[in-house]
N, C-alpha and C positions, 0 to 999 in steps of 0.2 A: 666556557659552551660547556651544557650538560652533554653526555654520551648516553644515548638511547642504548642501551646492553641489550635490551630484550628485542629490540630491529636488527641490531650487527648479528646476532647469535643466531638469528632466524635465518637471517639472509647466509650466514654460514653454511645452512644444512639446504644446499642448493637441490638441482634435480640428480645432480651423480649421484649424492648422498643418499635421495629418496630413492634409487635405482638400486644402490647398495644394500641399504638397507632391508628394502622388500626382500630381496635375494635371500639376505641373511635370515630374516625371520619365518619368512615362507609364507608371508602376506600379498594381499595384494595392492597394488600401487594407492589405490585411496583409501584404504585405512592403514597403509604406512604412513602416508600424508597426514593425515588425521593424527595418528599417535604423535609424529614430530610436531606439529602444531601444538600438541597437549604438553609435551614431554620439556617444550625449552624452558616457558613461563616456571615450571618446577623446580628444573637445574638451577635455573638465576635465582630464583625465592630462596634454594636450600643455602645458594653462595651468601645472599643477602641476611638470612638469618645467622649464618655463621660469621659473616664479617663485621656484623653490626652489634653482633653478643656480646660477653664479657671479656671473651678471649679476643677482642677485636680483629682485624684487617689482617694481623700477623699471623693468625690461624688460617687464612685462607692461602695466604703465600707459601705457609708450611706445607699444606695439603699439594698444591699445585707443585712443590717443589720434592714432595715424598712419593707423588702418582706422576710422574715426568711420563705423557704421552709419546714422548720422542719425537726426533727430526721430524717435521713433514706433516705431522697430524693436523695443525692447523689448517692446511690448505689441502688435505684428504687427496693425496693423488693418486691415479690410476693404479690399480691392483695393490692395495693396500691391503694386508691379511686382517681379515674381519675377526679371524679368534683373538689374535693378539688383542685388538683393539677393544674387545668385549671385556676380555678378561682384566685389561686396565681400566675400562668401566667401571665393572663390579667391584673393585677395589675403590673408585673414586666414590661411588655410590655408597659403599659401606661407611666408607668414613664421614661423609656427607649426612647422610640420613641415619645410619645405625637399623636398631630394628624398628625403625617405621618404614622403612623401605616397603615392605609387602604391605602395609595397609594403603601406602600414598600408591603403590602398583594398582592393586585391586579397586582403590577408589577412582583412579583413571580410566582403568579399563569400562567400570561400572558405568561413569558421567558420558563417557564418550562411544560405548557399546561397542567395545572392542576386545579381541582375546587379550589375556592377561599374560600370555607368553609375545603378543606383538608388543605391549606396552612395555613390558621388563626389557624385550631385546633391544627395542628403540632409545630405553633410557641407559643402556647400558653401553649402545655405539653414540650416541650424541654427547654421552659426559667427556671421554678423553678429547674429543673436537674441541667443545667448547671451552674447556679448558686450555686447550692451546690456544685458542682464540683471545682469552681471557690475559695470558702469560705474553702473550706478541704484544697487546693493548698496554699492559704493565711496563713493558721494555719501551715500546714506542713512545709514551705519555713519561717514563723517568717517574712513573710513582712509587711512591714510599708508603708506608703501612699507614700513613696518615691520608694520602692521597686516595688510596685505595678504601678507606673506610668512608672517606666522603663520597666517592664515587659509588659505591654500592648503596650507601644512603638515599642518594638520589633517584635510586630506580624505583625506590617504594609507588610513586603517583603510577607510574606504568604497570607496576605488575599488582594493584590495587585494582584495573580494570580487566585483566587476563587471567586470574585466578580463579575459576569456581569458587560456589559458596562453598565453606568447609575446608577447604585445603589448607587457606593460611591459618588454621589450627595447627594441623597435620606437620605444618613446617614452621613452628613456632612465632608465627608472625600473625598473631591474633588481631593486633590494634592496626593491620595494614589497613584497612577500609574506615577507620573509625573517622566521622565527619571532625573539621576542626571550627565549625560552629559558625555562625555568619557575623563577616565582617564590618567594620563603619561603613566599607564605602558599598557593601550587599544593602544595609539597610538606608543608605542615601538613594540607591538607583531605587528602591521600592518604593520610598516617601515621593520621589520625583515621578513615580509611574501614577501614583494616585491623584498627588496634584502637582502638574506639570508645569503651573505658571508661577511655582516657586520659584526663589532666586537659588544658586545651586547652592549658596551657605545659610539659607535660612533655616531656623528651628522648625520641626514638625508645629502644626498647629496642634494646641492642646483643647480637651472639650468644652473647658470654658470659656476661652475665646471664641471659639467656633458657633457656641450658643449665646453668647453673652447678649446681643442686640434683641434675639427673641425674649429670651426671660424679663428684660426692661420693659419690652412691649407687652407681655402679660402681665406684669405687675401694674403698668397702670390703668390697663383693663381692670384686673379685681379691683385696684384702688376705686374707679369710677362706678364699679356694680356694685359695693358696700356703700357709697354715697346714696346710689338710689335706693335701695334696702330699707337706707336709715328713715328717707322722707316718706316714704309708704307706710312705715309705722308710725309716723306722728299724725297720721289721719284717722287713727283708730279711735272708737268712740271709749269715753271715760267709762271706768267700771267693769268693764268685759275684761272677765280675767279668760286667758285661752287655756282650754284643759291641759292640763301635763301631759307629756309626751308619754307615749308607751315605752316601755323599758325594750330594749333592744334585744331581740331574742339571741340565744345564746349560740357562738358561731357551732355547726354542724361538726360534728367529729367526721374524719374519713372512715371509710370504711374498710374493716380490716382485709387487708389483700388475701384472697383463699388462697388455700395452702397449695393450691396447684402451681401458684405463678413464685412461689418464694425460690429462691436461686438454689439450684441441686448441685451437689458435687460431681465433677465429672467421673461417669462413668468408667472403669477400666474398660479397655478397646478389647474384642473379640479378637482371637487367633488370625492371623492372616497367611492366606495360603498363595503363593506365588508359584505359578506354573512355567515349567522350560522345557524350551524345545530338544529335541533328540539329542544328544551328545554336546551339548551345548550348554556353556557356564556363563554366557550372556543374560542378565536380568531382562524381564519382560519392558517393554517400552514404558507401560504406564504402571510400573512398579513405583516411584514414587508416590502418585496417587494412591494407589491400593494401600500404602503404608503411612497417607498423612495423620489416620485418627493415630496410630503407633506415637508417631513422630511427636504431634501435639500434646500428648496424653505425657509423654517423656519428659518434653519439654518443661511442661506445667508441674511436674512431679519429680525432681531431681534425685529423690530417691528409688524412682523406680527402677529396675532391671529389666533387661530386654533376652530373650532365649532365642535363638537360632538353631531350627533344626533341619537338617538336610537328609532327605530319603531317597531310597534308591530300589529296584526290584529283584527278586533272587534270581534272575536269571544272568547266566555270563560268568565271568571273573568278578569275585566277591570284594577282592581287593582294586579293582577298577573300579566298581561302581560305587564303593564308599568313598573312593578320591572324590570321583566326579562329586558325589552328593556335599560332600565337605567343600569344594571349589565354589561349587553354587551357593551355599549357605556363605562362604567369603564376601561373594560379590553382593549379597542382601547385606552385608555387614556394610561393607563400602558403601552402598547408599543411604545408609541410616548414618554412618560418620560424615560425609558430605552434607547432609541435612542438619547437623550440629551437634549429633548425639555422641558425646564421649567416648572413647573406643573403649573403655575401661568399664563401662556401665553393659556393655554388650558382650553375652556368653555362646559361644560357638558349642553346639551340646554336639555327641559322638552321634555319626550317620547312624542312624537309623535303617533296618530292611521296611521295606510298605509292605503289611500284609491285609488281608481283608479288602484292598483295592479291586475295583471292579475295570479299571481301564486303566491303562499304561500311564496314560497322563498323571492320574494321581501317585504313581510311582516316582515322577520327576519334580516333585513338589519340594518345597522349601516354605515351613511353618515360624511366623515369627510373633511369637506369644510375650505378653509384658506380665511382669511378677511384681 
């Protein structure tokens, strides 16, 4: 019987965990709950990628042993030290995702309109708990490396529907949602939907078999019409020679398509400006729609690069303003990565001080330019 690890791990993060996580990350219950729902498939996806990769499930077992969350973690008892839990979690996350962790965190935050700190904190808190649950399951089922590898491989169908577009690529699971194609059974069902009176094992009717009776009728009619024409020709007066038929006019050449209808190469899109709320790094709700022209062009032109520049005003602490502009640029980068643009094709420019603007809104912008 296949175990649904996604459901099992989601149930592990019950109401008690959500309460504890909301306090630890200093965010609302609603935002924390959304973050929990977002991080569980990502954590499981990381384990599946590691366990079904070249190193195999032995690498997962080694990771769980090296980052032991400690006794009782799989049950999350009251009063557990969240600081210790997050320290263990960050070690797990670093081993699982490496340098991709920052991009994954930003992508989740952008996708679910959450603060990056909330997503990062929930990831660090959830990782040791879920590893404890997996360790308990391995012990309960007495799984060896081969058994664990099979269990992890069986999770791919459930992950395919749980991970948003773009994240499988970040996790190294690019083929996760690939279609297996139409099976013979699917084809049979489609045939019987069109011709339900056919017996189950009957081959689909070919065009020749379907139109053969009509072809026979048409041939008979043509033969009869030919005989009638021959009879009419016999009554024509002798010596009268019909005039020669006029030569058929040469077929007209189709007019050349006007120059304006000829296909044109897609023009490089103009820079896009995204405007952020005060002190916020959450991308605007319509960001993906505004960036669609950039996404389409970059998808059609694999050599194109994208530059992202965050702007800030000159009032207040300059270092804090620059950090805010940089984080906003990272949030926009995460939207592009989720849309399928490779991370290495996106350049984050140095935060710029906005000059000559006529409103505070212009100082809170991020510009996206295709090169």
